[in-house]
CHARMM-style PDB file with segment names, atoms N, HN, CA, C and O in Angstrom:
ATOM      1  N   MET     1     126.301 169.823 101.267  1.00  0.00      PROA
ATOM      2  CA  MET     1     125.502 170.469 100.488  1.00  0.00      PROA
ATOM      3  C   MET     1     124.385 170.202 100.525  1.00  0.00      PROA
ATOM      4  O   MET     1     124.011 169.372  99.697  1.00  0.00      PROA
ATOM      5  N   THR     2     123.079 170.931 101.751  1.00  0.00      PROA
ATOM      6  HN  THR     2     123.383 171.606 102.424  1.00  0.00      PROA
ATOM      7  CA  THR     2     121.552 170.555 101.646  1.00  0.00      PROA
ATOM      8  C   THR     2     121.033 171.422 100.992  1.00  0.00      PROA
ATOM      9  O   THR     2     121.526 172.148 100.129  1.00  0.00      PROA
ATOM     10  N   PHE     3     119.484 171.341 101.596  1.00  0.00      PROA
ATOM     11  HN  PHE     3     119.083 170.751 102.297  1.00  0.00      PROA
ATOM     12  CA  PHE     3     118.756 172.346 100.436  1.00  0.00      PROA
ATOM     13  C   PHE     3     117.389 171.485 100.761  1.00  0.00      PROA
ATOM     14  O   PHE     3     117.296 170.258 100.748  1.00  0.00      PROA
ATOM     15  N   PRO     4     116.612 172.202 100.983  1.00  0.00      PROA
ATOM     16  CA  PRO     4     115.549 171.587 101.389  1.00  0.00      PROA
ATOM     17  C   PRO     4     114.127 170.914 100.540  1.00  0.00      PROA
ATOM     18  O   PRO     4     113.098 171.556 100.334  1.00  0.00      PROA
ATOM     19  N   MET     5     114.354 169.533 100.138  1.00  0.00      PROA
ATOM     20  HN  MET     5     115.190 169.011 100.306  1.00  0.00      PROA
ATOM     21  CA  MET     5     113.543 168.568  99.197  1.00  0.00      PROA
ATOM     22  C   MET     5     111.770 169.358  99.407  1.00  0.00      PROA
ATOM     23  O   MET     5     111.368 170.237  98.644  1.00  0.00      PROA
ATOM     24  N   PHE     6     111.153 168.946 100.276  1.00  0.00      PROA
ATOM     25  HN  PHE     6     111.480 168.232 100.896  1.00  0.00      PROA
ATOM     26  CA  PHE     6     109.825 169.696  99.733  1.00  0.00      PROA
ATOM     27  C   PHE     6     110.329 170.952 100.184  1.00  0.00      PROA
ATOM     28  O   PHE     6     111.332 170.661 100.836  1.00  0.00      PROA
ATOM     29  N   ALA     7     110.233 171.759 100.190  1.00  0.00      PROA
ATOM     30  HN  ALA     7     109.419 171.996  99.660  1.00  0.00      PROA
ATOM     31  CA  ALA     7     110.192 173.152 100.431  1.00  0.00      PROA
ATOM     32  C   ALA     7     109.205 173.428  99.725  1.00  0.00      PROA
ATOM     33  O   ALA     7     109.166 172.736  98.708  1.00  0.00      PROA
ATOM     34  N   THR     8     107.911 174.563  99.888  1.00  0.00      PROA
ATOM     35  HN  THR     8     107.943 175.125 100.715  1.00  0.00      PROA
ATOM     36  CA  THR     8     107.574 175.206  99.195  1.00  0.00      PROA
ATOM     37  C   THR     8     107.811 176.243  98.209  1.00  0.00      PROA
ATOM     38  O   THR     8     108.971 176.599  98.417  1.00  0.00      PROA
ATOM     39  N   ILE     9     107.350 176.901  97.274  1.00  0.00      PROA
ATOM     40  HN  ILE     9     106.408 176.612  97.104  1.00  0.00      PROA
ATOM     41  CA  ILE     9     108.134 177.558  96.319  1.00  0.00      PROA
ATOM     42  C   ILE     9     106.389 177.699  94.907  1.00  0.00      PROA
ATOM     43  O   ILE     9     105.541 177.028  94.319  1.00  0.00      PROA
ATOM     44  N   ASP    10     106.970 179.290  95.160  1.00  0.00      PROA
ATOM     45  HN  ASP    10     107.659 179.836  95.637  1.00  0.00      PROA
ATOM     46  CA  ASP    10     106.170 179.809  93.858  1.00  0.00      PROA
ATOM     47  C   ASP    10     106.230 179.769  92.506  1.00  0.00      PROA
ATOM     48  O   ASP    10     107.098 180.414  91.919  1.00  0.00      PROA
ATOM     49  N   VAL    11     105.526 179.183  91.987  1.00  0.00      PROA
ATOM     50  HN  VAL    11     104.820 178.659  92.464  1.00  0.00      PROA
ATOM     51  CA  VAL    11     105.536 178.598  90.385  1.00  0.00      PROA
ATOM     52  C   VAL    11     104.850 179.707  89.197  1.00  0.00      PROA
ATOM     53  O   VAL    11     104.786 179.709  87.968  1.00  0.00      PROA
ATOM     54  N   ASN    12     104.204 180.993  90.737  1.00  0.00      PROA
ATOM     55  HN  ASN    12     104.256 180.991  91.736  1.00  0.00      PROA
ATOM     56  CA  ASN    12     103.482 182.104  89.457  1.00  0.00      PROA
ATOM     57  C   ASN    12     103.940 183.268  89.677  1.00  0.00      PROA
ATOM     58  O   ASN    12     104.823 183.619  90.459  1.00  0.00      PROA
ATOM     59  N   GLY    13     103.433 183.753  89.098  1.00  0.00      PROA
ATOM     60  HN  GLY    13     102.715 183.468  88.462  1.00  0.00      PROA
ATOM     61  CA  GLY    13     103.449 185.141  89.642  1.00  0.00      PROA
ATOM     62  C   GLY    13     105.359 186.070  90.143  1.00  0.00      PROA
ATOM     63  O   GLY    13     106.533 185.764  89.936  1.00  0.00      PROA
ATOM     64  N   LYS    14     104.928 186.771  90.566  1.00  0.00      PROA
ATOM     65  HN  LYS    14     103.974 187.019  90.735  1.00  0.00      PROA
ATOM     66  CA  LYS    14     106.524 187.723  90.246  1.00  0.00      PROA
ATOM     67  C   LYS    14     107.651 187.247  91.681  1.00  0.00      PROA
ATOM     68  O   LYS    14     108.717 187.816  91.918  1.00  0.00      PROA
ATOM     69  N   HSD    15     107.156 186.254  92.372  1.00  0.00      PROA
ATOM     70  HN  HSD    15     106.291 185.792  92.180  1.00  0.00      PROA
ATOM     71  CA  HSD    15     107.695 185.202  93.220  1.00  0.00      PROA
ATOM     72  C   HSD    15     108.343 184.285  92.863  1.00  0.00      PROA
ATOM     73  O   HSD    15     109.320 183.756  93.394  1.00  0.00      PROA
ATOM     74  N   ALA    16     107.518 183.934  91.417  1.00  0.00      PROA
ATOM     75  HN  ALA    16     106.724 184.363  90.986  1.00  0.00      PROA
ATOM     76  CA  ALA    16     107.614 182.418  91.118  1.00  0.00      PROA
ATOM     77  C   ALA    16     109.382 181.504  91.403  1.00  0.00      PROA
ATOM     78  O   ALA    16     110.186 182.371  91.745  1.00  0.00      PROA
ATOM     79  N   HSD    17     110.038 180.142  91.338  1.00  0.00      PROA
ATOM     80  HN  HSD    17     109.384 179.438  91.059  1.00  0.00      PROA
ATOM     81  CA  HSD    17     110.927 179.725  91.828  1.00  0.00      PROA
ATOM     82  C   HSD    17     111.308 180.330  90.004  1.00  0.00      PROA
ATOM     83  O   HSD    17     110.397 180.744  89.286  1.00  0.00      PROA
ATOM     84  N   PRO    18     113.019 180.251  89.448  1.00  0.00      PROA
ATOM     85  CA  PRO    18     113.665 180.816  88.806  1.00  0.00      PROA
ATOM     86  C   PRO    18     112.965 179.589  87.234  1.00  0.00      PROA
ATOM     87  O   PRO    18     112.605 179.636  86.057  1.00  0.00      PROA
ATOM     88  N   VAL    19     113.140 178.776  88.232  1.00  0.00      PROA
ATOM     89  HN  VAL    19     113.433 178.738  89.187  1.00  0.00      PROA
ATOM     90  CA  VAL    19     112.730 177.050  87.061  1.00  0.00      PROA
ATOM     91  C   VAL    19     111.333 176.964  86.983  1.00  0.00      PROA
ATOM     92  O   VAL    19     110.686 176.162  86.309  1.00  0.00      PROA
ATOM     93  N   TYR    20     111.010 177.646  87.551  1.00  0.00      PROA
ATOM     94  HN  TYR    20     111.535 178.297  88.098  1.00  0.00      PROA
ATOM     95  CA  TYR    20     109.145 177.223  87.107  1.00  0.00      PROA
ATOM     96  C   TYR    20     108.928 179.230  86.433  1.00  0.00      PROA
ATOM     97  O   TYR    20     107.704 179.293  86.325  1.00  0.00      PROA
ATOM     98  N   GLN    21     109.303 180.184  86.146  1.00  0.00      PROA
ATOM     99  HN  GLN    21     110.298 180.133  86.234  1.00  0.00      PROA
ATOM    100  CA  GLN    21     109.248 181.509  85.500  1.00  0.00      PROA
ATOM    101  C   GLN    21     110.352 180.254  83.908  1.00  0.00      PROA
ATOM    102  O   GLN    21     109.859 179.576  83.007  1.00  0.00      PROA
ATOM    103  N   TRP    22     111.403 180.418  84.161  1.00  0.00      PROA
ATOM    104  HN  TRP    22     111.803 180.968  84.894  1.00  0.00      PROA
ATOM    105  CA  TRP    22     111.685 179.427  82.076  1.00  0.00      PROA
ATOM    106  C   TRP    22     110.842 178.282  82.263  1.00  0.00      PROA
ATOM    107  O   TRP    22     110.748 177.638  81.219  1.00  0.00      PROA
ATOM    108  N   LEU    23     110.489 178.019  82.787  1.00  0.00      PROA
ATOM    109  HN  LEU    23     110.565 178.543  83.635  1.00  0.00      PROA
ATOM    110  CA  LEU    23     109.377 176.999  81.776  1.00  0.00      PROA
ATOM    111  C   LEU    23     108.464 177.215  81.208  1.00  0.00      PROA
ATOM    112  O   LEU    23     108.044 176.643  80.203  1.00  0.00      PROA
ATOM    113  N   ARG    24     107.803 178.527  82.073  1.00  0.00      PROA
ATOM    114  HN  ARG    24     108.144 178.992  82.890  1.00  0.00      PROA
ATOM    115  CA  ARG    24     106.295 178.348  81.409  1.00  0.00      PROA
ATOM    116  C   ARG    24     106.718 179.828  80.358  1.00  0.00      PROA
ATOM    117  O   ARG    24     105.753 180.327  79.779  1.00  0.00      PROA
ATOM    118  N   SER    25     108.783 180.820  80.015  1.00  0.00      PROA
ATOM    119  HN  SER    25     109.567 180.415  80.484  1.00  0.00      PROA
ATOM    120  CA  SER    25     108.596 181.193  79.219  1.00  0.00      PROA
ATOM    121  C   SER    25     108.725 180.350  77.303  1.00  0.00      PROA
ATOM    122  O   SER    25     108.444 180.521  76.116  1.00  0.00      PROA
ATOM    123  N   GLU    26     109.592 179.100  78.643  1.00  0.00      PROA
ATOM    124  HN  GLU    26     109.820 178.961  79.607  1.00  0.00      PROA
ATOM    125  CA  GLU    26     109.707 178.061  76.643  1.00  0.00      PROA
ATOM    126  C   GLU    26     108.719 177.936  76.329  1.00  0.00      PROA
ATOM    127  O   GLU    26     108.269 178.282  75.237  1.00  0.00      PROA
ATOM    128  N   ALA    27     107.892 177.190  77.576  1.00  0.00      PROA
ATOM    129  HN  ALA    27     108.257 176.908  78.463  1.00  0.00      PROA
ATOM    130  CA  ALA    27     105.688 176.848  76.750  1.00  0.00      PROA
ATOM    131  C   ALA    27     105.259 177.496  77.886  1.00  0.00      PROA
ATOM    132  O   ALA    27     105.694 177.552  79.037  1.00  0.00      PROA
ATOM    133  N   GLY    28     103.963 178.149  77.107  1.00  0.00      PROA
ATOM    134  HN  GLY    28     103.609 178.103  76.173  1.00  0.00      PROA
ATOM    135  CA  GLY    28     103.021 178.968  77.526  1.00  0.00      PROA
ATOM    136  C   GLY    28     101.651 177.417  77.705  1.00  0.00      PROA
ATOM    137  O   GLY    28     101.734 176.232  77.382  1.00  0.00      PROA
ATOM    138  N   GLY    29     100.825 178.019  78.189  1.00  0.00      PROA
ATOM    139  HN  GLY    29     100.758 178.981  78.451  1.00  0.00      PROA
ATOM    140  CA  GLY    29      99.550 176.992  79.197  1.00  0.00      PROA
ATOM    141  C   GLY    29      98.537 178.437  77.724  1.00  0.00      PROA
ATOM    142  O   GLY    29      98.767 179.508  77.162  1.00  0.00      PROA
ATOM    143  N   ALA    30      97.145 177.070  77.847  1.00  0.00      PROA
ATOM    144  HN  ALA    30      96.957 176.200  78.303  1.00  0.00      PROA
ATOM    145  CA  ALA    30      96.096 177.356  77.100  1.00  0.00      PROA
ATOM    146  C   ALA    30      96.035 177.926  77.295  1.00  0.00      PROA
ATOM    147  O   ALA    30      95.912 178.667  76.319  1.00  0.00      PROA
ATOM    148  N   LEU    31      95.987 178.784  78.786  1.00  0.00      PROA
ATOM    149  HN  LEU    31      96.088 178.182  79.579  1.00  0.00      PROA
ATOM    150  CA  LEU    31      95.540 179.889  79.129  1.00  0.00      PROA
ATOM    151  C   LEU    31      96.773 180.993  79.674  1.00  0.00      PROA
ATOM    152  O   LEU    31      96.764 181.545  80.774  1.00  0.00      PROA
ATOM    153  N   GLY    32      97.427 181.096  79.009  1.00  0.00      PROA
ATOM    154  HN  GLY    32      97.434 180.647  78.116  1.00  0.00      PROA
ATOM    155  CA  GLY    32      98.318 181.666  78.658  1.00  0.00      PROA
ATOM    156  C   GLY    32      99.959 181.441  79.783  1.00  0.00      PROA
ATOM    157  O   GLY    32     100.735 181.713  78.866  1.00  0.00      PROA
ATOM    158  N   SER    33     100.595 181.256  80.595  1.00  0.00      PROA
ATOM    159  HN  SER    33      99.965 181.035  81.339  1.00  0.00      PROA
ATOM    160  CA  SER    33     101.921 180.492  80.995  1.00  0.00      PROA
ATOM    161  C   SER    33     101.841 180.145  82.026  1.00  0.00      PROA
ATOM    162  O   SER    33     102.382 179.166  82.539  1.00  0.00      PROA
ATOM    163  N   ALA    34     100.543 181.565  82.880  1.00  0.00      PROA
ATOM    164  HN  ALA    34     100.103 182.361  82.463  1.00  0.00      PROA
ATOM    165  CA  ALA    34     100.127 180.758  83.956  1.00  0.00      PROA
ATOM    166  C   ALA    34     100.114 178.830  84.053  1.00  0.00      PROA
ATOM    167  O   ALA    34      99.418 178.110  83.337  1.00  0.00      PROA
ATOM    168  N   ILE    35     101.600 178.102  85.711  1.00  0.00      PROA
ATOM    169  HN  ILE    35     102.166 178.687  86.292  1.00  0.00      PROA
ATOM    170  CA  ILE    35     100.604 176.647  85.465  1.00  0.00      PROA
ATOM    171  C   ILE    35      99.847 177.212  86.092  1.00  0.00      PROA
ATOM    172  O   ILE    35     100.149 178.179  86.790  1.00  0.00      PROA
ATOM    173  N   LYS    36      98.812 176.788  85.996  1.00  0.00      PROA
ATOM    174  HN  LYS    36      98.566 176.002  85.428  1.00  0.00      PROA
ATOM    175  CA  LYS    36      96.845 175.799  86.526  1.00  0.00      PROA
ATOM    176  C   LYS    36      96.706 175.639  88.189  1.00  0.00      PROA
ATOM    177  O   LYS    36      96.180 176.242  89.124  1.00  0.00      PROA
ATOM    178  N   TRP    37      97.666 174.218  87.915  1.00  0.00      PROA
ATOM    179  HN  TRP    37      98.093 173.728  87.155  1.00  0.00      PROA
ATOM    180  CA  TRP    37      97.696 172.930  89.003  1.00  0.00      PROA
ATOM    181  C   TRP    37      99.101 172.291  88.758  1.00  0.00      PROA
ATOM    182  O   TRP    37      99.892 172.218  87.817  1.00  0.00      PROA
ATOM    183  N   ASN    38      98.991 171.598  90.846  1.00  0.00      PROA
ATOM    184  HN  ASN    38      98.349 171.657  91.610  1.00  0.00      PROA
ATOM    185  CA  ASN    38     101.304 171.572  90.785  1.00  0.00      PROA
ATOM    186  C   ASN    38     101.913 169.986  89.501  1.00  0.00      PROA
ATOM    187  O   ASN    38     103.002 169.437  89.336  1.00  0.00      PROA
ATOM    188  N   PHE    39     100.398 169.769  88.816  1.00  0.00      PROA
ATOM    189  HN  PHE    39      99.514 170.216  88.950  1.00  0.00      PROA
ATOM    190  CA  PHE    39     100.774 168.015  87.963  1.00  0.00      PROA
ATOM    191  C   PHE    39     101.269 168.557  86.360  1.00  0.00      PROA
ATOM    192  O   PHE    39     101.246 167.870  85.338  1.00  0.00      PROA
ATOM    193  N   THR    40     101.698 169.938  86.482  1.00  0.00      PROA
ATOM    194  HN  THR    40     101.717 170.495  87.312  1.00  0.00      PROA
ATOM    195  CA  THR    40     101.600 170.330  85.434  1.00  0.00      PROA
ATOM    196  C   THR    40     102.583 169.469  84.594  1.00  0.00      PROA
ATOM    197  O   THR    40     103.513 169.088  85.305  1.00  0.00      PROA
ATOM    198  N   LYS    41     102.675 169.049  83.334  1.00  0.00      PROA
ATOM    199  HN  LYS    41     101.920 169.359  82.756  1.00  0.00      PROA
ATOM    200  CA  LYS    41     104.087 168.419  83.611  1.00  0.00      PROA
ATOM    201  C   LYS    41     104.631 168.789  81.651  1.00  0.00      PROA
ATOM    202  O   LYS    41     104.099 169.000  80.561  1.00  0.00      PROA
ATOM    203  N   PHE    42     106.419 168.624  82.462  1.00  0.00      PROA
ATOM    204  HN  PHE    42     106.851 168.453  83.348  1.00  0.00      PROA
ATOM    205  CA  PHE    42     106.942 169.613  80.791  1.00  0.00      PROA
ATOM    206  C   PHE    42     108.008 168.567  80.653  1.00  0.00      PROA
ATOM    207  O   PHE    42     108.669 167.963  81.498  1.00  0.00      PROA
ATOM    208  N   LEU    43     107.981 168.521  79.180  1.00  0.00      PROA
ATOM    209  HN  LEU    43     107.444 169.012  78.493  1.00  0.00      PROA
ATOM    210  CA  LEU    43     108.899 168.124  78.449  1.00  0.00      PROA
ATOM    211  C   LEU    43     110.365 168.603  78.291  1.00  0.00      PROA
ATOM    212  O   LEU    43     110.577 169.416  77.391  1.00  0.00      PROA
ATOM    213  N   VAL    44     111.251 168.251  78.950  1.00  0.00      PROA
ATOM    214  HN  VAL    44     111.078 167.590  79.681  1.00  0.00      PROA
ATOM    215  CA  VAL    44     112.307 168.807  78.559  1.00  0.00      PROA
ATOM    216  C   VAL    44     113.929 168.239  77.543  1.00  0.00      PROA
ATOM    217  O   VAL    44     114.813 167.440  77.853  1.00  0.00      PROA
ATOM    218  N   GLY    45     113.817 168.720  76.835  1.00  0.00      PROA
ATOM    219  HN  GLY    45     113.099 169.369  76.584  1.00  0.00      PROA
ATOM    220  CA  GLY    45     115.003 168.260  76.002  1.00  0.00      PROA
ATOM    221  C   GLY    45     116.605 167.921  76.275  1.00  0.00      PROA
ATOM    222  O   GLY    45     117.422 168.528  76.968  1.00  0.00      PROA
ATOM    223  N   ARG    46     116.704 167.089  75.716  1.00  0.00      PROA
ATOM    224  HN  ARG    46     116.040 166.596  75.153  1.00  0.00      PROA
ATOM    225  CA  ARG    46     118.655 166.874  76.194  1.00  0.00      PROA
ATOM    226  C   ARG    46     119.766 168.487  75.472  1.00  0.00      PROA
ATOM    227  O   ARG    46     120.922 168.833  75.714  1.00  0.00      PROA
ATOM    228  N   ASP    47     119.010 168.901  74.838  1.00  0.00      PROA
ATOM    229  HN  ASP    47     118.071 168.620  74.641  1.00  0.00      PROA
ATOM    230  CA  ASP    47     119.327 170.092  74.356  1.00  0.00      PROA
ATOM    231  C   ASP    47     119.021 171.605  74.979  1.00  0.00      PROA
ATOM    232  O   ASP    47     119.489 172.705  74.684  1.00  0.00      PROA
ATOM    233  N   GLY    48     118.247 171.282  75.753  1.00  0.00      PROA
ATOM    234  HN  GLY    48     117.867 170.388  75.993  1.00  0.00      PROA
ATOM    235  CA  GLY    48     117.653 171.857  77.276  1.00  0.00      PROA
ATOM    236  C   GLY    48     115.911 172.709  77.405  1.00  0.00      PROA
ATOM    237  O   GLY    48     115.002 172.958  78.196  1.00  0.00      PROA
ATOM    238  N   HSD    49     116.169 172.805  76.560  1.00  0.00      PROA
ATOM    239  HN  HSD    49     116.908 172.602  75.916  1.00  0.00      PROA
ATOM    240  CA  HSD    49     115.344 173.253  75.749  1.00  0.00      PROA
ATOM    241  C   HSD    49     113.519 172.516  76.027  1.00  0.00      PROA
ATOM    242  O   HSD    49     113.499 171.291  76.145  1.00  0.00      PROA
ATOM    243  N   VAL    50     111.914 173.371  76.131  1.00  0.00      PROA
ATOM    244  HN  VAL    50     111.930 174.366  76.035  1.00  0.00      PROA
ATOM    245  CA  VAL    50     110.888 172.397  76.599  1.00  0.00      PROA
ATOM    246  C   VAL    50     110.449 171.425  75.371  1.00  0.00      PROA
ATOM    247  O   VAL    50     110.048 171.552  74.214  1.00  0.00      PROA
ATOM    248  N   ILE    51     110.576 170.991  75.751  1.00  0.00      PROA
ATOM    249  HN  ILE    51     110.902 170.887  76.691  1.00  0.00      PROA
ATOM    250  CA  ILE    51     109.526 170.115  73.776  1.00  0.00      PROA
ATOM    251  C   ILE    51     107.904 170.275  74.148  1.00  0.00      PROA
ATOM    252  O   ILE    51     107.146 170.632  73.245  1.00  0.00      PROA
ATOM    253  N   LYS    52     107.562 170.102  75.018  1.00  0.00      PROA
ATOM    254  HN  LYS    52     108.177 169.812  75.751  1.00  0.00      PROA
ATOM    255  CA  LYS    52     105.915 169.797  74.726  1.00  0.00      PROA
ATOM    256  C   LYS    52     105.293 170.398  76.157  1.00  0.00      PROA
ATOM    257  O   LYS    52     105.561 169.338  76.722  1.00  0.00      PROA
ATOM    258  N   ARG    53     104.582 171.336  77.419  1.00  0.00      PROA
ATOM    259  HN  ARG    53     104.364 172.197  76.961  1.00  0.00      PROA
ATOM    260  CA  ARG    53     103.953 171.175  77.857  1.00  0.00      PROA
ATOM    261  C   ARG    53     102.458 170.000  78.117  1.00  0.00      PROA
ATOM    262  O   ARG    53     101.726 169.466  77.284  1.00  0.00      PROA
ATOM    263  N   TYR    54     102.459 169.964  78.966  1.00  0.00      PROA
ATOM    264  HN  TYR    54     103.053 170.398  79.644  1.00  0.00      PROA
ATOM    265  CA  TYR    54     101.132 168.213  79.355  1.00  0.00      PROA
ATOM    266  C   TYR    54     100.011 169.452  80.350  1.00  0.00      PROA
ATOM    267  O   TYR    54     100.312 170.560  80.793  1.00  0.00      PROA
ATOM    268  N   ALA    55      98.963 168.850  80.411  1.00  0.00      PROA
ATOM    269  HN  ALA    55      98.718 167.950  80.050  1.00  0.00      PROA
ATOM    270  CA  ALA    55      98.614 169.043  80.999  1.00  0.00      PROA
ATOM    271  C   ALA    55      97.696 168.802  82.354  1.00  0.00      PROA
ATOM    272  O   ALA    55      97.101 167.730  82.470  1.00  0.00      PROA
ATOM    273  N   PRO    56      97.567 170.051  83.611  1.00  0.00      PROA
ATOM    274  CA  PRO    56      97.352 167.949  84.858  1.00  0.00      PROA
ATOM    275  C   PRO    56      96.780 167.236  84.757  1.00  0.00      PROA
ATOM    276  O   PRO    56      97.002 166.473  85.697  1.00  0.00      PROA
ATOM    277  N   SER    57      95.973 166.829  84.097  1.00  0.00      PROA
ATOM    278  HN  SER    57      95.793 167.448  83.333  1.00  0.00      PROA
ATOM    279  CA  SER    57      95.327 165.324  83.809  1.00  0.00      PROA
ATOM    280  C   SER    57      95.832 164.876  83.244  1.00  0.00      PROA
ATOM    281  O   SER    57      95.844 163.704  83.621  1.00  0.00      PROA
ATOM    282  N   THR    58      96.553 165.033  82.167  1.00  0.00      PROA
ATOM    283  HN  THR    58      96.544 165.985  81.861  1.00  0.00      PROA
ATOM    284  CA  THR    58      97.326 163.602  81.368  1.00  0.00      PROA
ATOM    285  C   THR    58      97.849 163.307  82.352  1.00  0.00      PROA
ATOM    286  O   THR    58      98.235 164.036  83.266  1.00  0.00      PROA
ATOM    287  N   GLU    59      97.943 161.439  82.163  1.00  0.00      PROA
ATOM    288  HN  GLU    59      97.630 160.847  81.421  1.00  0.00      PROA
ATOM    289  CA  GLU    59      98.157 160.676  82.593  1.00  0.00      PROA
ATOM    290  C   GLU    59      99.178 160.474  82.522  1.00  0.00      PROA
ATOM    291  O   GLU    59      99.328 160.847  81.359  1.00  0.00      PROA
ATOM    292  N   PRO    60     100.990 159.871  83.099  1.00  0.00      PROA
ATOM    293  CA  PRO    60     102.067 160.080  82.374  1.00  0.00      PROA
ATOM    294  C   PRO    60     102.356 158.881  81.476  1.00  0.00      PROA
ATOM    295  O   PRO    60     103.278 159.119  80.695  1.00  0.00      PROA
ATOM    296  N   GLU    61     101.632 157.197  81.320  1.00  0.00      PROA
ATOM    297  HN  GLU    61     100.883 157.004  81.954  1.00  0.00      PROA
ATOM    298  CA  GLU    61     101.465 156.596  80.473  1.00  0.00      PROA
ATOM    299  C   GLU    61     101.018 157.573  79.221  1.00  0.00      PROA
ATOM    300  O   GLU    61     101.446 157.081  78.177  1.00  0.00      PROA
ATOM    301  N   GLN    62     100.394 158.636  79.021  1.00  0.00      PROA
ATOM    302  HN  GLN    62     100.047 159.035  79.869  1.00  0.00      PROA
ATOM    303  CA  GLN    62     100.205 158.942  77.772  1.00  0.00      PROA
ATOM    304  C   GLN    62     100.734 159.936  76.994  1.00  0.00      PROA
ATOM    305  O   GLN    62     100.304 160.352  75.918  1.00  0.00      PROA
ATOM    306  N   ILE    63     102.117 160.442  77.880  1.00  0.00      PROA
ATOM    307  HN  ILE    63     102.466 160.105  78.754  1.00  0.00      PROA
ATOM    308  CA  ILE    63     103.211 161.025  77.085  1.00  0.00      PROA
ATOM    309  C   ILE    63     105.004 160.300  77.280  1.00  0.00      PROA
ATOM    310  O   ILE    63     106.108 160.808  77.474  1.00  0.00      PROA
ATOM    311  N   ALA    64     104.364 158.545  77.055  1.00  0.00      PROA
ATOM    312  HN  ALA    64     103.467 158.132  76.897  1.00  0.00      PROA
ATOM    313  CA  ALA    64     105.264 157.379  76.459  1.00  0.00      PROA
ATOM    314  C   ALA    64     106.187 157.610  76.332  1.00  0.00      PROA
ATOM    315  O   ALA    64     107.254 157.795  76.916  1.00  0.00      PROA
ATOM    316  N   ALA    65     105.183 157.597  74.366  1.00  0.00      PROA
ATOM    317  HN  ALA    65     104.316 157.447  73.892  1.00  0.00      PROA
ATOM    318  CA  ALA    65     105.620 158.267  73.534  1.00  0.00      PROA
ATOM    319  C   ALA    65     106.604 158.987  73.065  1.00  0.00      PROA
ATOM    320  O   ALA    65     107.783 158.813  72.756  1.00  0.00      PROA
ATOM    321  N   ASP    66     105.484 160.240  73.093  1.00  0.00      PROA
ATOM    322  HN  ASP    66     104.526 160.382  73.343  1.00  0.00      PROA
ATOM    323  CA  ASP    66     106.414 161.818  73.172  1.00  0.00      PROA
ATOM    324  C   ASP    66     108.082 161.804  73.785  1.00  0.00      PROA
ATOM    325  O   ASP    66     109.049 162.317  73.221  1.00  0.00      PROA
ATOM    326  N   ILE    67     108.083 160.898  75.379  1.00  0.00      PROA
ATOM    327  HN  ILE    67     107.298 160.480  75.837  1.00  0.00      PROA
ATOM    328  CA  ILE    67     109.720 160.647  75.833  1.00  0.00      PROA
ATOM    329  C   ILE    67     110.268 159.481  74.613  1.00  0.00      PROA
ATOM    330  O   ILE    67     110.462 160.358  73.772  1.00  0.00      PROA
ATOM    331  N   ARG    68     110.417 158.996  74.334  1.00  0.00      PROA
ATOM    332  HN  ARG    68     110.260 158.283  75.018  1.00  0.00      PROA
ATOM    333  CA  ARG    68     110.883 157.544  73.498  1.00  0.00      PROA
ATOM    334  C   ARG    68     111.026 158.176  72.227  1.00  0.00      PROA
ATOM    335  O   ARG    68     111.791 157.402  71.651  1.00  0.00      PROA
ATOM    336  N   THR    69     110.741 159.190  71.352  1.00  0.00      PROA
ATOM    337  HN  THR    69     110.120 159.819  71.820  1.00  0.00      PROA
ATOM    338  CA  THR    69     110.440 160.020  69.856  1.00  0.00      PROA
ATOM    339  C   THR    69     112.237 160.756  70.836  1.00  0.00      PROA
ATOM    340  O   THR    69     113.380 160.345  70.636  1.00  0.00      PROA
ATOM    341  N   ALA    70     111.705 162.103  72.012  1.00  0.00      PROA
ATOM    342  HN  ALA    70     110.776 162.437  72.175  1.00  0.00      PROA
ATOM    343  CA  ALA    70     112.446 162.437  72.593  1.00  0.00      PROA
ATOM    344  C   ALA    70     114.052 162.132  72.183  1.00  0.00      PROA
ATOM    345  O   ALA    70     114.875 162.436  71.319  1.00  0.00      PROA
ATOM    346  N   LEU    71     113.893 161.123  73.703  1.00  0.00      PROA
ATOM    347  HN  LEU    71     113.224 160.876  74.404  1.00  0.00      PROA
ATOM    348  CA  LEU    71     115.124 159.710  73.965  1.00  0.00      PROA
ATOM    349  C   LEU    71     115.614 159.249  72.625  1.00  0.00      PROA
ATOM    350  O   LEU    71     116.842 159.261  72.712  1.00  0.00      PROA
ATOM    351  N   ASP    72     115.090 158.655  70.856  1.00  0.00      PROA
ATOM    352  HN  ASP    72     114.092 158.645  70.786  1.00  0.00      PROA
ATOM    353  CA  ASP    72     115.372 158.814  70.725  1.00  0.00      PROA
ATOM    354  C   ASP    72     116.139 159.870  69.288  1.00  0.00      PROA
ATOM    355  O   ASP    72     116.487 159.571  68.145  1.00  0.00      PROA
ATOM    356  N   ALA    73     116.147 160.914  69.922  1.00  0.00      PROA
ATOM    357  HN  ALA    73     115.864 161.156  70.850  1.00  0.00      PROA
ATOM    358  CA  ALA    73     116.932 162.290  68.857  1.00  0.00      PROA
ATOM    359  C   ALA    73     118.090 162.481  69.012  1.00  0.00      PROA
ATOM    360  O   ALA    73     118.791 162.584  70.019  1.00  0.00      PROA
ATOM    361  N   GLU    74     118.356 162.546  67.568  1.00  0.00      PROA
ATOM    362  HN  GLU    74     117.786 162.462  66.750  1.00  0.00      PROA
ATOM    363  CA  GLU    74     119.944 163.306  67.957  1.00  0.00      PROA
ATOM    364  C   GLU    74     120.303 164.437  67.968  1.00  0.00      PROA
ATOM    365  OT1 GLU    74     121.463 164.713  68.274  1.00  0.00      PROA
TER     366      GLU     74
END
């Protein structure tokens, strides 16, 4: 099975990819559910639910504690 790893997809609007439709429904942002920039980050828990949504300006190091907490959760 093959798939285009770097294909362009929509993240907002009626043609948004299903994964982004789901992410936006799970965790709306400060400006509604729309994703403003492609560096928006989502932390998804083991149960498959979004734990938190992070702004594009959030550096990966800033979410390390949240990731550790999620990994430690039962």
